[in-house]
N, C-alpha and C positions, 0 to 999 in steps of 0.2 A: 511443499507451500502449509499441507498439511502441518507437520511439522513444526516451518518459518508458529500457523496462527495459535501452536498451542501452546508452544512458550509463551507468544507473548498472551494471553490467555490464563497462563493457569502459573505461571513461571517456571517452570520446567524445562531447564535446560534442553532440546533435545533442538536444534537451529540452527548450525554455524557459522550461517556462509556467511556472503554480504550485500544485503538486498538494496542497498545502493546502488551498488557494482554494477551492481544487476539490471539492477533499471537503464539508470547511465546504457549500459549494452547494448540496449532491449530502443535503445533513440536512437545512438547513435546507427545500429541495425536499419534506422527504420526512415535513419535520413530529416535524425532531428524533431521527428514530423508527431510526434504526444504531445496533446496540449492535456489545457486544464481542460475539455471536452470528460478527453478520454478513465482523467483520475473519479471527474465528476460519475461519469455514467455506470462507470463502476463498483462508485459508494451504493450507488445507486439500487446493483444489483446485491453486490451484500450489503446492503438497508431493508433489501425485501425478505433476502434468507433469512437473516437473525429475525423479520418479524414474522418468519409463519413459520416458522420453528422452535422457537426459545422467550422467552418471558421473565420480562424480574432485573434487577444489578447486574449480574452476567450484563447479559445477553447488553442491555445502553453499555454495557465500556466496552464491549466488541466495538460495538459500533463510536462511537468516542474516539477510541482508540483511532480504526482507522479513519478515521476522521484527521482526527492529528498525525496517523502516520500516511495519510496520500498527499498532505501540504505537505508537510516533509519532503517526502519521495521527489514531488513535483521537483518545489525547486535546489534540493540539491540536482541532481538531474538538467534542467533548462539552467542553470550554474555550470556544468563544464561543459555546454554544447562551447565550438571555437569558436561564434563567436559576440560571448560572452563574456572572454578573459581574458 
């Protein structure tokens, strides 16, 4: 997870996994019950952590990337569900 965020925030390629596939697998393991509420809660915790520890352009970029990523990951996860194929 640290490598993932370092890759996304510094553009130094350390993470080589597939976050979409990982989220799909977690959703399947939880019987497709991950909702937008879960992603919203994660964003809330992410923003609180960023705001408590960082300021400036990079902090705002981290929040914007997380917001965009959460939307993208949720949509990909949702569309992979059997009822949506």
